[in-house]
Each structure stands twice: as C-alpha cells, then as structure tokens.
gemmi code that builds the backbone of each chain (N, CA, C; Angstrom):
import gemmi

chains = {
    "A": [
        ("GLY", (-7.389, 15.091, -11.022), (-7.587, 13.702, -10.415), (-7.094, 13.957, -8.983)),
        ("ASN", (-7.281, 12.809, -8.226), (-6.839, 12.721, -6.869), (-5.310, 12.683, -6.924)),
        ("SER", (-4.683, 13.279, -5.803), (-3.246, 13.055, -5.673), (-2.946, 13.411, -4.135)),
        ("VAL", (-1.771, 12.799, -3.680), (-1.241, 12.995, -2.279), (0.154, 13.585, -2.477)),
        ("THR", (0.453, 14.420, -1.624), (1.847, 14.976, -1.426), (2.284, 14.787, -0.174)),
        ("GLN", (3.441, 14.116, -0.144), (3.865, 13.840, 1.210), (5.328, 14.331, 1.469)),
        ("MET", (5.639, 14.811, 2.618), (6.847, 15.204, 3.003), (7.898, 14.278, 2.641)),
        ("GLU", (9.183, 14.781, 1.998), (10.027, 14.040, 1.470), (11.021, 13.554, 2.650)),
        ("GLY", (11.631, 12.394, 2.520), (12.515, 12.000, 3.512), (13.841, 12.118, 3.062)),
        ("PRO", (14.715, 11.419, 3.702), (14.435, 10.603, 4.875), (14.370, 11.461, 6.262)),
        ("VAL", (13.720, 11.006, 7.158), (13.725, 11.744, 8.493), (14.528, 10.877, 9.495)),
        ("THR", (15.441, 11.548, 10.147), (16.240, 10.763, 11.133), (16.079, 11.588, 12.611)),
        ("LEU", (15.635, 10.818, 13.552), (15.160, 11.369, 14.871), (15.995, 10.685, 15.836)),
        ("SER", (16.194, 11.206, 17.046), (16.613, 10.517, 18.267), (15.407, 10.005, 19.006)),
        ("GLU", (15.564, 8.887, 19.754), (14.563, 8.304, 20.502), (13.898, 9.304, 21.404)),
        ("GLU", (12.494, 9.234, 21.569), (11.873, 10.115, 22.316), (11.553, 11.473, 21.784)),
        ("ALA", (12.188, 11.740, 20.501), (11.736, 13.025, 19.883), (10.336, 13.133, 19.353)),
        ("PHE", (9.895, 14.301, 18.947), (8.484, 14.503, 18.431), (8.612, 14.241, 17.010)),
        ("LEU", (7.580, 13.496, 16.410), (7.532, 13.418, 14.996), (6.426, 14.046, 14.281)),
        ("THR", (6.693, 14.666, 13.167), (5.681, 15.166, 12.215), (5.879, 14.656, 10.829)),
        ("ILE", (5.073, 14.101, 10.104), (5.221, 13.796, 8.788), (4.120, 14.496, 8.001)),
        ("ASN", (4.325, 15.504, 7.226), (3.275, 16.217, 6.542), (2.746, 15.458, 5.469)),
        ("CYS", (1.332, 15.695, 5.184), (0.578, 15.038, 4.099), (-0.377, 16.060, 3.715)),
        ("THR", (-0.596, 16.267, 2.415), (-1.675, 17.117, 1.935), (-2.357, 16.338, 0.673)),
        ("TYR", (-3.413, 16.679, 0.447), (-4.178, 15.903, -0.706), (-4.906, 16.922, -1.434)),
        ("THR", (-5.118, 16.253, -2.688), (-6.085, 17.045, -3.675), (-7.176, 15.944, -4.081)),
        ("ALA", (-8.423, 16.242, -3.917), (-9.493, 15.362, -4.186), (-10.730, 16.055, -4.231)),
        ("THR", (-11.752, 15.592, -4.913), (-13.186, 16.037, -4.975), (-13.875, 15.466, -3.741)),
        ("GLY", (-14.631, 16.439, -3.030), (-15.565, 15.892, -2.092), (-14.632, 15.550, -0.822)),
        ("TYR", (-15.105, 14.544, 0.030), (-14.627, 14.006, 1.158), (-14.007, 12.661, 0.975)),
        ("PRO", (-12.757, 12.519, 0.748), (-12.064, 11.287, 0.584), (-11.949, 10.642, 1.965)),
        ("SER", (-11.619, 9.315, 1.997), (-10.995, 8.746, 3.195), (-9.568, 8.782, 3.140)),
        ("LEU", (-9.047, 8.959, 4.223), (-7.500, 9.213, 4.257), (-6.850, 8.168, 5.335)),
        ("PHE", (-5.654, 7.724, 4.916), (-5.008, 6.689, 5.568), (-3.548, 6.864, 5.733)),
        ("TRP", (-3.010, 6.368, 6.740), (-1.568, 6.226, 7.015), (-1.183, 4.714, 7.124)),
        ("TYR", (-0.264, 4.228, 6.105), (0.303, 3.134, 6.273), (1.693, 3.070, 6.663)),
        ("VAL", (2.208, 1.866, 7.226), (3.592, 1.746, 7.652), (4.146, 0.578, 7.077)),
        ("GLN", (5.261, 0.664, 6.518), (5.977, -0.499, 5.973), (7.321, -0.784, 6.737)),
        ("TYR", (7.464, -1.749, 7.497), (8.757, -2.259, 8.035), (9.573, -2.936, 6.971)),
        ("PRO", (10.943, -2.904, 7.145), (11.827, -3.418, 6.086), (11.414, -4.968, 5.812)),
        ("GLY", (11.424, -5.176, 4.535), (11.077, -6.507, 3.970), (9.718, -6.924, 4.162)),
        ("GLU", (8.753, -6.027, 4.463), (7.450, -6.526, 4.794), (6.494, -5.799, 3.896)),
        ("GLY", (5.132, -6.173, 4.090), (4.025, -5.415, 3.358), (3.623, -4.268, 3.996)),
        ("LEU", (2.661, -3.680, 3.673), (2.097, -2.367, 4.167), (1.127, -2.825, 5.280)),
        ("GLN", (1.096, -2.155, 6.313), (0.047, -2.234, 7.484), (-0.620, -1.060, 7.614)),
        ("LEU", (-2.032, -1.118, 7.883), (-2.643, 0.107, 8.093), (-2.387, 0.605, 9.574)),
        ("LEU", (-2.031, 1.918, 9.554), (-1.595, 2.472, 10.868), (-2.781, 3.063, 11.566)),
        ("LEU", (-3.376, 4.020, 10.701), (-4.568, 4.743, 11.135), (-5.463, 5.190, 9.931)),
        ("LYS", (-6.625, 5.590, 10.232), (-7.426, 6.068, 9.096), (-8.507, 7.266, 9.628)),
        ("ALA", (-9.170, 8.075, 8.759), (-10.122, 8.957, 8.930), (-10.874, 9.117, 7.792)),
        ("THR", (-12.232, 8.992, 7.994), (-13.181, 8.997, 7.042), (-14.015, 10.388, 6.784)),
        ("LYS", (-13.956, 11.268, 7.679), (-14.517, 12.676, 7.416), (-13.770, 13.625, 8.138)),
        ("ALA", (-14.191, 14.911, 7.761), (-13.546, 16.029, 8.313), (-13.570, 16.168, 9.734)),
        ("ASP", (-12.396, 16.479, 10.309), (-12.152, 16.520, 11.799), (-12.146, 15.274, 12.575)),
        ("ASP", (-12.179, 14.217, 11.870), (-11.968, 12.906, 12.472), (-10.468, 12.810, 12.865)),
        ("LYS", (-10.223, 12.211, 14.028), (-8.661, 11.997, 14.403), (-8.542, 10.646, 14.390)),
        ("GLY", (-7.720, 9.955, 13.631), (-7.145, 8.631, 13.585), (-6.096, 8.454, 14.623)),
        ("SER", (-6.089, 7.255, 15.334), (-5.029, 7.277, 16.348), (-4.723, 5.698, 16.440)),
        ("ASN", (-3.359, 5.296, 16.647), (-3.082, 4.092, 16.923), (-1.533, 3.903, 17.408)),
        ("LYS", (-1.167, 3.155, 18.325), (0.203, 2.914, 18.659), (0.853, 4.329, 19.131)),
        ("GLY", (0.092, 5.364, 19.586), (0.681, 6.605, 19.970), (0.782, 7.435, 18.771)),
        ("PHE", (0.563, 7.074, 17.580), (0.514, 7.951, 16.335), (-1.033, 8.667, 16.179)),
        ("GLU", (-1.034, 9.778, 15.678), (-2.287, 10.618, 15.526), (-2.228, 11.219, 14.244)),
        ("ALA", (-3.450, 11.321, 13.590), (-3.673, 12.284, 12.380), (-4.872, 12.881, 12.339)),
        ("THR", (-5.081, 14.111, 12.229), (-6.470, 14.748, 12.102), (-6.756, 15.109, 10.716)),
        ("TYR", (-8.029, 14.743, 10.228), (-8.487, 15.092, 8.814), (-8.819, 16.564, 8.914)),
        ("ARG", (-8.052, 17.374, 8.227), (-8.304, 18.975, 8.142), (-8.813, 19.129, 6.712)),
        ("LYS", (-10.204, 19.459, 6.550), (-10.684, 19.761, 5.347), (-10.225, 21.037, 4.868)),
        ("GLU", (-10.116, 22.061, 5.738), (-9.779, 23.407, 5.435), (-8.409, 23.557, 4.961)),
        ("THR", (-7.388, 22.785, 5.294), (-6.174, 22.758, 4.795), (-5.741, 21.477, 3.859)),
        ("THR", (-6.763, 20.829, 3.615), (-6.695, 19.455, 2.921), (-5.375, 18.821, 3.460)),
        ("SER", (-5.227, 18.471, 4.662), (-4.200, 17.921, 5.239), (-4.500, 16.815, 6.184)),
        ("PHE", (-3.357, 15.739, 6.265), (-3.575, 14.689, 7.245), (-2.268, 14.406, 7.860)),
        ("HIS", (-1.756, 15.305, 8.610), (-0.350, 15.134, 9.034), (-0.279, 14.035, 10.140)),
        ("LEU", (0.794, 13.260, 10.154), (1.006, 12.108, 11.064), (1.866, 12.789, 12.181)),
        ("GLU", (1.471, 12.370, 13.413), (2.340, 12.968, 14.540), (2.334, 11.746, 15.572)),
        ("LYS", (3.541, 11.949, 16.317), (3.731, 11.075, 17.455), (4.602, 11.910, 18.612)),
        ("GLY", (4.195, 11.851, 19.780), (4.826, 12.649, 20.893), (6.268, 12.129, 21.057)),
        ("SER", (6.423, 10.861, 21.004), (7.782, 10.361, 21.537), (8.090, 9.026, 20.870)),
        ("VAL", (8.982, 9.139, 19.827), (9.172, 7.983, 18.813), (10.247, 7.022, 19.515)),
        ("GLN", (10.161, 5.668, 19.220), (11.087, 4.785, 19.609), (11.700, 4.184, 18.469)),
        ("VAL", (12.862, 3.354, 18.742), (13.628, 2.872, 17.682), (12.801, 1.976, 16.721)),
        ("SER", (11.808, 1.302, 17.369), (11.071, 0.277, 16.653), (9.975, 1.047, 15.793)),
        ("ASP", (9.924, 2.167, 15.678), (9.061, 3.140, 14.830), (9.898, 3.223, 13.466)),
        ("SER", (11.018, 2.806, 13.422), (11.814, 3.012, 12.108), (11.148, 2.357, 11.036)),
        ("ALA", (10.788, 2.922, 9.966), (10.023, 2.367, 8.909), (9.745, 3.391, 7.841)),
        ("VAL", (9.052, 2.826, 6.862), (8.491, 3.748, 5.852), (6.973, 4.142, 5.922)),
        ("TYR", (6.539, 5.432, 5.982), (5.194, 5.682, 6.328), (4.577, 6.255, 4.863)),
        ("PHE", (3.376, 5.744, 4.588), (2.865, 6.278, 3.301), (1.435, 6.885, 3.828)),
        ("CYS", (1.311, 8.072, 3.155), (-0.032, 8.527, 3.263), (-0.867, 8.263, 2.076)),
        ("ALA", (-2.143, 8.028, 2.031), (-2.895, 7.544, 1.027), (-4.457, 8.011, 1.099)),
        ("LEU", (-5.075, 8.154, -0.005), (-6.468, 8.529, 0.004), (-7.262, 7.611, -0.829)),
        ("ARG", (-8.491, 7.556, -0.531), (-9.619, 6.727, -1.283), (-10.610, 7.776, -1.541)),
        ("GLY", (-10.807, 7.924, -2.979), (-11.672, 8.879, -3.497), (-13.196, 8.246, -3.402)),
        ("LEU", (-14.101, 9.142, -3.725), (-15.554, 8.652, -3.727), (-16.093, 8.466, -5.089)),
        ("GLN", (-15.416, 8.678, -6.070), (-15.920, 8.587, -7.484), (-15.428, 7.269, -8.009)),
        ("GLY", (-15.681, 7.113, -9.307), (-15.184, 6.018, -10.127), (-13.937, 5.343, -9.668)),
        ("GLY", (-13.906, 4.043, -9.518), (-12.736, 3.455, -8.946), (-12.450, 3.706, -7.622)),
        ("SER", (-13.420, 3.909, -6.833), (-13.342, 4.211, -5.408), (-12.731, 3.146, -4.547)),
        ("GLU", (-12.631, 2.018, -5.117), (-12.081, 0.923, -4.297), (-10.482, 0.994, -4.379)),
        ("LYS", (-10.034, 2.074, -5.228), (-8.516, 2.068, -5.265), (-7.914, 3.287, -4.315)),
        ("LEU", (-6.628, 2.907, -3.994), (-5.891, 3.863, -3.183), (-4.965, 4.809, -4.136)),
        ("VAL", (-4.786, 6.149, -3.665), (-3.791, 6.897, -4.215), (-2.618, 7.209, -3.102)),
        ("PHE", (-1.443, 6.728, -3.351), (-0.378, 6.848, -2.230), (0.390, 7.981, -2.674)),
        ("GLY", (1.078, 8.516, -1.384), (2.108, 9.425, -1.567), (3.352, 8.627, -1.742)),
        ("LYS", (4.459, 9.334, -1.811), (5.793, 8.721, -2.116), (6.398, 8.014, -1.014)),
        ("GLY", (5.851, 8.220, 0.229), (6.592, 7.595, 1.482), (7.610, 8.432, 1.958)),
        ("THR", (7.648, 8.327, 3.290), (8.671, 9.035, 4.040), (9.434, 8.030, 4.995)),
        ("LYS", (10.716, 7.771, 4.690), (11.486, 6.775, 5.485), (11.747, 7.414, 6.889)),
        ("LEU", (11.619, 6.824, 7.870), (11.863, 7.358, 9.179), (12.963, 6.449, 9.865)),
        ("THR", (13.987, 7.019, 10.502), (15.067, 6.349, 11.158), (15.069, 6.840, 12.576)),
        ("VAL", (15.029, 6.121, 13.617), (15.020, 6.450, 14.913), (16.341, 5.982, 15.494)),
        ("ASN", (17.165, 6.724, 16.045), (18.486, 6.345, 16.645), (18.154, 6.201, 18.148)),
        ("PRO", (18.927, 5.299, 18.851), (18.958, 5.142, 20.204), (19.471, 6.466, 20.864)),
    ],
    "B": [
        ("ASP", (-6.022, -16.473, 12.689), (-6.357, -15.084, 12.281), (-6.497, -14.928, 10.655)),
        ("ALA", (-7.548, -14.130, 10.304), (-7.761, -13.904, 8.983), (-6.634, -13.139, 8.469)),
        ("MET", (-6.136, -13.536, 7.149), (-5.040, -12.793, 6.644), (-4.881, -12.980, 5.145)),
        ("VAL", (-3.913, -12.172, 4.789), (-3.548, -12.302, 3.271), (-2.035, -13.076, 3.204)),
        ("ILE", (-2.099, -14.151, 2.370), (-0.816, -14.884, 2.315), (-0.196, -14.796, 0.831)),
        ("GLN", (1.054, -14.704, 0.942), (1.654, -14.713, -0.364), (2.780, -15.662, -0.461)),
        ("ASN", (2.855, -16.377, -1.523), (3.934, -17.430, -1.639), (4.376, -17.337, -3.092)),
        ("PRO", (5.833, -17.447, -3.122), (6.622, -17.751, -1.990), (7.020, -16.256, -1.520)),
        ("ARG", (7.730, -16.253, -0.511), (8.315, -14.826, 0.003), (9.479, -14.387, -0.884)),
        ("TYR", (10.222, -15.181, -1.384), (11.269, -14.932, -2.311), (11.248, -15.683, -3.482)),
        ("GLN", (11.390, -15.184, -4.669), (11.347, -16.000, -5.851), (12.498, -15.529, -6.815)),
        ("VAL", (13.250, -16.459, -7.236), (14.254, -16.074, -8.193), (13.935, -16.748, -9.522)),
        ("THR", (13.981, -16.015, -10.662), (13.718, -16.469, -11.926), (14.725, -15.977, -12.965)),
        ("GLN", (14.781, -16.712, -14.069), (15.868, -16.254, -15.045), (15.052, -15.191, -16.119)),
        ("PHE", (15.943, -14.491, -16.692), (15.474, -13.490, -17.609), (14.545, -14.403, -18.758)),
        ("GLY", (13.488, -13.779, -18.944), (12.631, -14.577, -20.036), (11.733, -15.767, -19.580)),
        ("LYS", (12.038, -16.171, -18.401), (11.334, -17.479, -17.925), (10.075, -17.218, -17.146)),
        ("PRO", (8.927, -17.592, -17.651), (7.742, -17.229, -17.011), (7.673, -17.712, -15.536)),
        ("VAL", (7.096, -16.743, -14.738), (6.986, -16.983, -13.316), (5.546, -16.504, -12.847)),
        ("THR", (5.127, -17.389, -11.717), (3.808, -17.223, -11.223), (3.987, -16.809, -9.728)),
        ("LEU", (3.346, -15.749, -9.319), (3.242, -15.479, -7.899), (1.823, -15.702, -7.408)),
        ("SER", (1.716, -16.165, -6.220), (0.287, -16.425, -5.726), (-0.059, -15.576, -4.542)),
        ("CYS", (-1.209, -15.443, -4.343), (-1.943, -14.800, -3.099), (-3.119, -15.502, -2.753)),
        ("SER", (-3.272, -15.755, -1.384), (-4.571, -16.224, -0.983), (-5.091, -15.474, 0.192)),
        ("GLN", (-6.345, -15.457, 0.573), (-6.961, -14.690, 1.624), (-7.914, -15.496, 2.292)),
        ("THR", (-8.030, -15.178, 3.637), (-9.039, -15.946, 4.491), (-10.103, -14.883, 5.004)),
        ("LEU", (-10.105, -13.690, 4.495), (-10.953, -12.551, 4.815), (-12.238, -12.652, 4.010)),
        ("ASN", (-12.334, -13.467, 3.073), (-13.584, -13.398, 2.125), (-13.940, -12.023, 1.576)),
        ("HIS", (-12.861, -11.258, 1.261), (-12.970, -9.978, 0.718), (-13.188, -10.204, -0.937)),
        ("ASN", (-14.125, -9.362, -1.469), (-14.408, -9.483, -2.970), (-13.364, -8.567, -3.810)),
        ("VAL", (-12.551, -7.853, -3.271), (-11.646, -7.168, -4.167), (-10.178, -7.515, -3.827)),
        ("MET", (-9.501, -7.824, -4.827), (-8.064, -8.146, -4.667), (-7.253, -7.492, -5.727)),
        ("TYR", (-5.953, -7.066, -5.234), (-5.190, -6.159, -5.776), (-3.746, -6.769, -5.955)),
        ("TRP", (-3.008, -6.309, -7.056), (-1.722, -6.621, -7.244), (-0.844, -5.326, -7.371)),
        ("TYR", (-0.050, -5.130, -6.643), (0.931, -3.919, -6.657), (2.457, -4.479, -6.924)),
        ("GLN", (3.141, -3.555, -7.631), (4.569, -3.672, -7.814), (5.172, -2.459, -7.040)),
        ("GLN", (6.323, -2.952, -6.204), (6.881, -1.819, -5.391), (8.448, -1.983, -5.749)),
        ("LYS", (9.047, -0.967, -6.302), (10.364, -0.984, -6.530), (11.111, -0.060, -5.254)),
        ("SER", (12.474, -0.330, -5.030), (13.120, 0.197, -3.972), (12.818, 1.568, -3.734)),
        ("SER", (12.528, 2.033, -2.504), (12.294, 3.420, -2.132), (11.192, 4.097, -2.842)),
        ("GLN", (10.253, 3.413, -3.305), (9.160, 3.896, -4.131), (7.837, 3.427, -3.403)),
        ("ALA", (6.707, 4.304, -3.796), (5.367, 3.822, -3.325), (4.916, 2.682, -4.239)),
        ("PRO", (4.061, 1.793, -3.579), (3.528, 0.647, -4.334), (2.574, 1.292, -5.621)),
        ("LYS", (2.819, 0.577, -6.751), (2.279, 0.876, -8.006), (1.196, -0.127, -8.373)),
        ("LEU", (-0.187, 0.263, -8.526), (-1.249, -0.646, -8.780), (-1.060, -1.264, -10.228)),
        ("LEU", (-0.926, -2.559, -10.329), (-0.961, -3.051, -11.563), (-2.328, -3.412, -12.080)),
        ("PHE", (-3.214, -4.076, -11.374), (-4.396, -4.328, -11.676), (-5.253, -4.824, -10.525)),
        ("HIS", (-6.462, -4.789, -10.510), (-7.217, -5.513, -9.423), (-8.576, -6.176, -10.029)),
        ("TYR", (-9.208, -7.148, -9.141), (-10.295, -7.754, -9.311), (-11.330, -7.166, -8.299)),
        ("TYR", (-12.429, -6.914, -8.957), (-13.631, -6.493, -8.207), (-14.673, -7.719, -8.481)),
        ("ASP", (-14.790, -8.634, -7.520), (-15.467, -9.863, -7.718), (-14.702, -10.503, -8.853)),
        ("LYS", (-15.450, -10.939, -10.004), (-14.704, -11.491, -11.097), (-14.288, -10.669, -12.097)),
        ("ASP", (-14.661, -9.295, -12.025), (-14.314, -8.229, -12.905), (-12.735, -7.760, -12.841)),
        ("PHE", (-12.090, -8.008, -13.912), (-10.684, -7.744, -13.951), (-10.538, -6.218, -14.459)),
        ("ASN", (-9.686, -5.456, -13.661), (-9.400, -3.975, -13.984), (-7.965, -3.723, -14.112)),
        ("ASN", (-7.615, -3.570, -15.501), (-6.126, -3.326, -15.690), (-5.941, -1.904, -15.663)),
        ("GLU", (-4.687, -1.616, -15.050), (-4.243, -0.075, -14.976), (-3.754, 0.181, -16.468)),
        ("ALA", (-3.878, 1.328, -16.970), (-3.590, 1.652, -18.270), (-2.257, 1.494, -18.539)),
        ("ASP", (-1.302, 1.753, -17.625), (0.101, 1.629, -18.009), (0.692, 0.468, -17.342)),
        ("THR", (-0.109, -0.730, -17.163), (0.498, -2.064, -16.911), (0.956, -2.766, -18.099)),
        ("PRO", (2.192, -3.121, -18.110), (2.697, -3.741, -19.396), (1.913, -5.047, -19.735)),
        ("ASP", (1.649, -5.458, -21.053), (1.062, -6.749, -21.364), (1.716, -7.934, -20.787)),
        ("ASN", (3.013, -7.808, -20.420), (3.907, -8.810, -19.850), (3.229, -9.425, -18.441)),
        ("PHE", (2.483, -8.519, -17.997), (1.802, -8.877, -16.609), (0.382, -9.401, -16.900)),
        ("GLN", (0.060, -10.507, -16.316), (-1.334, -11.108, -16.456), (-1.663, -11.545, -15.011)),
        ("SER", (-2.996, -11.800, -14.835), (-3.538, -12.201, -13.695), (-4.640, -13.153, -13.892)),
        ("ARG", (-4.842, -14.081, -12.791), (-5.972, -14.974, -12.693), (-6.574, -15.037, -11.286)),
        ("ARG", (-7.925, -15.098, -11.278), (-8.503, -15.267, -10.033), (-9.567, -16.403, -10.150)),
        ("PRO", (-9.135, -17.535, -9.889), (-10.023, -18.745, -9.963), (-11.290, -18.807, -9.125)),
        ("ASN", (-11.058, -18.126, -7.922), (-12.051, -18.158, -6.897), (-11.923, -16.958, -5.960)),
        ("THR", (-12.703, -16.805, -5.010), (-12.692, -15.595, -4.218), (-11.408, -15.668, -3.347)),
        ("SER", (-10.881, -16.708, -3.092), (-9.734, -16.727, -2.010), (-8.408, -16.644, -2.785)),
        ("PHE", (-8.259, -16.886, -4.081), (-6.943, -17.044, -4.648), (-6.901, -16.036, -5.807)),
        ("CYS", (-5.648, -15.514, -5.910), (-5.238, -14.624, -7.154), (-3.808, -14.751, -7.386)),
        ("PHE", (-3.678, -14.870, -8.831), (-2.252, -15.110, -9.188), (-1.757, -14.045, -9.994)),
        ("LEU", (-0.508, -13.756, -10.013), (0.159, -12.774, -10.984), (1.101, -13.667, -11.837)),
        ("ASP", (1.032, -13.461, -13.082), (1.764, -14.157, -14.056), (2.615, -13.239, -14.762)),
        ("ILE", (3.980, -13.382, -14.876), (4.826, -12.409, -15.608), (5.439, -13.306, -16.769)),
        ("ARG", (4.917, -13.015, -17.926), (5.239, -14.073, -19.187), (6.634, -14.100, -19.420)),
        ("SER", (7.325, -13.012, -19.401), (8.669, -12.922, -19.934), (9.461, -11.885, -18.975)),
        ("PRO", (9.857, -12.258, -17.845), (10.330, -11.243, -16.842), (11.765, -10.678, -17.452)),
        ("GLY", (11.758, -9.400, -17.417), (12.925, -8.687, -17.821), (13.615, -8.174, -16.316)),
        ("LEU", (14.876, -7.672, -16.538), (15.659, -7.331, -15.415), (14.870, -6.224, -14.634)),
        ("GLY", (13.979, -5.395, -15.400), (13.371, -4.311, -14.836), (12.188, -4.739, -14.067)),
        ("ASP", (11.856, -5.923, -14.015), (10.531, -6.413, -13.361), (11.072, -6.940, -11.909)),
        ("ALA", (12.319, -6.993, -11.540), (12.741, -7.182, -10.283), (12.186, -6.233, -9.322)),
        ("ALA", (11.414, -6.634, -8.333), (10.827, -5.752, -7.379), (10.000, -6.742, -6.262)),
        ("MET", (9.377, -5.846, -5.453), (8.541, -6.562, -4.437), (7.170, -6.544, -5.134)),
        ("TYR", (6.443, -7.703, -4.905), (5.069, -7.628, -5.358), (4.089, -7.890, -4.215)),
        ("LEU", (3.116, -7.033, -4.090), (2.225, -6.922, -3.004), (0.923, -7.286, -3.438)),
        ("CYS", (0.227, -8.247, -2.645), (-1.267, -8.445, -2.956), (-1.933, -7.807, -1.775)),
        ("ALA", (-3.042, -7.331, -2.225), (-3.953, -6.637, -1.149), (-5.405, -6.939, -1.209)),
        ("THR", (-6.382, -7.056, -0.351), (-7.619, -7.227, -0.448), (-8.576, -6.161, 0.177)),
        ("SER", (-9.767, -5.995, -0.180), (-10.646, -5.068, 0.514), (-12.075, -5.463, 0.208)),
        ("THR", (-12.964, -4.847, 0.977), (-14.452, -5.060, 0.669), (-15.174, -3.742, 0.991)),
        ("ARG", (-16.341, -3.658, 0.334), (-17.049, -2.246, 0.450), (-17.485, -2.199, 1.919)),
        ("THR", (-17.890, -3.196, 2.636), (-18.452, -3.087, 3.972), (-17.426, -2.543, 5.028)),
        ("SER", (-16.069, -2.792, 4.632), (-15.186, -2.147, 5.551), (-14.516, -0.884, 4.878)),
        ("GLY", (-15.182, -0.300, 3.924), (-14.901, 1.096, 3.476), (-13.693, 0.772, 2.468)),
        ("TYR", (-13.640, -0.272, 2.005), (-12.422, -0.592, 0.953), (-11.104, -0.397, 1.651)),
        ("GLU", (-10.999, -0.432, 2.920), (-9.679, -0.453, 3.720), (-8.846, -1.657, 3.144)),
        ("GLN", (-7.622, -1.433, 2.811), (-7.004, -2.474, 2.090), (-5.992, -3.143, 3.061)),
        ("TYR", (-5.966, -4.556, 2.895), (-5.182, -5.374, 3.912), (-4.112, -6.017, 2.982)),
        ("PHE", (-2.895, -5.863, 3.426), (-1.797, -6.256, 2.636), (-1.189, -7.631, 2.939)),
        ("GLY", (-0.770, -8.402, 2.082), (0.206, -9.541, 2.227), (1.585, -8.981, 2.524)),
        ("PRO", (2.496, -9.966, 2.973), (3.836, -9.685, 3.340), (4.744, -9.422, 2.112)),
        ("GLY", (4.177, -9.701, 0.819), (4.890, -9.494, -0.468), (5.851, -10.675, -0.816)),
        ("THR", (6.090, -10.646, -2.145), (7.014, -11.571, -2.845), (8.155, -10.709, -3.369)),
        ("ARG", (9.323, -11.032, -2.972), (10.519, -10.347, -3.423), (10.954, -11.194, -4.756)),
        ("LEU", (10.993, -10.541, -5.972), (11.268, -11.112, -7.146), (12.595, -10.784, -7.543)),
        ("THR", (13.553, -11.650, -7.892), (14.840, -11.355, -8.372), (14.788, -11.938, -9.835)),
        ("VAL", (15.417, -11.285, -10.751), (15.528, -11.823, -12.184), (17.117, -11.810, -12.391)),
        ("THR", (17.633, -12.916, -12.776), (19.060, -13.042, -13.187), (19.168, -13.274, -14.616)),
    ],
}
model = gemmi.Model(1)
for chain_id, residues in chains.items():
    chain = gemmi.Chain(chain_id)
    for i, (resn, *xyz) in enumerate(residues, 1):
        res = gemmi.Residue()
        res.name, res.seqid = resn, gemmi.SeqId(i, " ")
        for name, pos in zip(("N", "CA", "C"), xyz):
            atom = gemmi.Atom()
            atom.name, atom.element = name, gemmi.Element(name[0])
            atom.pos, atom.b_iso = gemmi.Position(*pos), 0.0
            res.add_atom(atom)
        chain.add_residue(res)
    model.add_chain(chain)
structure = gemmi.Structure()
structure.add_model(model)
structure.setup_entities()
C-alpha cells in the first residue's frame, strides 16, 4: 500500500538557517505529493504541492521537488524565520481506489529560535 | 472568503455523555472528511463522505458516527466519549476538479472529564 516516511523531529534551528525536511514515499504510479503546515492550535494548511515527476512546488519561500527516481519530496527553505515554527506533514494522494484520501507522514516539528 | 468552519473550537464533555461536533463549508466541495488528531501525531482519518456515500475506515470505533444532511454540513457524533477520545477533531473538504486537494477547518479541541 501507499506510505510516507518523514524525517523524525523535532528540528531546532536559528533564524536565517537553511531548512531541509526529508520525505520519501512508496506508491504505485505517480501519486500527487503535498506538504501541509500546522501552526499551534490550528488546522492544517496546504503549503505546496506537486502532481507529476520533476514538478517543483513553492510557496512562502519553501520549495519541494517531486523526484520519481528517488521517490522523494524533500521540503527546503533557504532562510527560516521564527514565524515558520510549526509542524510540517508530508502527504501523498494515490491514483487508485480511494484516491480522494491522503496518506500522511508522522510530521516534523520545527522550532526556529531568534 | 470560501472556507471550512468548525464549531465549537473547544468542547468539554463528560465521560459517557454524547457530544456532537459540527463542520460547515462554503466551498461547495462534494467530499468531506473527519480526522482525529492526538498530540504530536498525524491526523487519523475516521471516515469521509463522497457526495452522500459514507466511507468508514476499518479501524474507526463504532462509538464514532457521522451525518451529512446536505452538501454544506457534516456532523461528528461521539456516542459515549471515553478519556481516550480527547483529541483535536479536524474537518476537511475536497473535490475532484481541484485534484482532491484537502482544505482543513481550524479544528475542535475535545476534552473529556
């Protein structure tokens, strides 16, 4: 079945540091891939997405590239801010039965210190 | 703005006392989902409606039920809440035309005393 493996946290960085959160997946075919962000006490917000190989999703300075050859969708940001402190979830949507459902990774908590 | 609304944001109930959480949406999406999220964990899908079709996850306890009276509203009923049901409950919506990208509400934090 489909699965997502996400880098374990927590991750603590200083402001302006470079961020990478690793995400790899197992799925048949070409799933759609997503990064969601959850700020404390809130619901999930879609951060970025990619629907086919070599697509790059980007938003708010975050980027992730859909790599079919390595089945990865790593999240990166060149210079993090305190306001980026949140939990980040990698997710995939498969193409087969139940394709309206998401499979989530376990989440990575990011703390950015001033 | 089109959005997903959950009420209440915080709900306290007593052990064994039935509780209902509500979700409404102005997106006109045909798919609505209910997730349970416990502290430091990923959201866990309880069930979802595809139009009027109800789809229960195999491991969702019978204690959890849902109703969708129309496109805009969906309810989560917990018939006899236990202490282990204390969690954040998230509602989400999607539609095929947007690639089933899910839009989440802010969640309802349930406390069981």
